[in-house]
N, C-alpha and C positions, 0 to 999 in steps of 0.2 A: 504494500500500500504506500503510494507516494503522496506525501502531504505538501501542499503548496504553502510555504512559509510566508511569502509576500513578494514584493518587487523591490529592486534596488532603487534607492531614492536619487541616485546619480545618473544611471544609464537606463533604468526601467527593466532590466533583465530579471528573469525568474530564477536564474542559476545562482542562488545564494545558500550559504550554510551558516550554522551557528559558529561563533568564534569568540568565546569567552565573555567576560563581563567588564564594563568600564568601572571607574573609580566609585561611582555612586551605586553600583550594583545592577545596572540595567544590562539586559542581554545585548551583546554586540553580534553583528552579522557580517560576513565577508562575501562580497560579490566575486565570483570566480571569473567573470568576464572583464570587469574594469578594475578589480583589486581594491575597491573601496571598502572600508571597514566602518560601519555605522550602526546606530540604533535605528530601527525601523519606525517604531512608534514612541516618540518622546512624550513624556508626561507634561501636562500643563500644571505647573506647580502653583501658580497664583490664579485664583478665580478672577473673573472680570471685575467684580465688585471690589475686591481687595486692591487690584491695580488702580482703579479709579480713586479709591480712598487715598492711596499713597500719592498719586499724581495731584489730587486736590490739596493735600498737605504740602506738597512741594510748591504749589502756586500760592500758598498762604505764607510764603517767605520762610519755610523751614529749609535749612540747608541739606545738602545731600548726605553729609556725615550725620546730621541729626536724624534723618530718615533711616539711615543705616542702624543707628542705635535704637530708635523707637520701634520700628517695624521689623527689624532683623532681616532686612533685604539689602543686597549689595548695591552700592551706589552706581556701579557699572550697569547693573540690571535696570535701574531706574533711568539712567541715561539712554540706554537702548530703547526703552519704552517711549521716552520723549522723542527720540529721533524718528521712530517708526510712525508715531501718531502726531507729528508736529503740526501738520495742516489742520487736522481734525480738532486738535486741542485749541489751536489759535482761533479757529472759527467758533468753537463752543464758548470760549472766553469772551470773544467779541459780542456774541449774541447775549450772553449773561449780562455784560455791562450795559448793553442797549436796553434790555428789558427792565433794568432797575431805574432808569431815568424817568 
């Protein structure tokens, strides 16, 4: 019985095998075609509501190091969230300010 594990996230091949675990204990897979070593299904560690709460705290003038201490989240993670959602956050903030007038 051949079980389909999944597809390579780099090349899309089905020719993958289990290949140990990473530092956080997640199963790693090796693609035999492109030699990529990856986790197929990465976990979403922070729920959407938690991310929004942390970003709101950032815009309330809390520093990145303060967020790191209070919420136990890496400042680099927060920076990546801000980079990815820069336009959406700016638009939301602009609409919030306009609605208060």
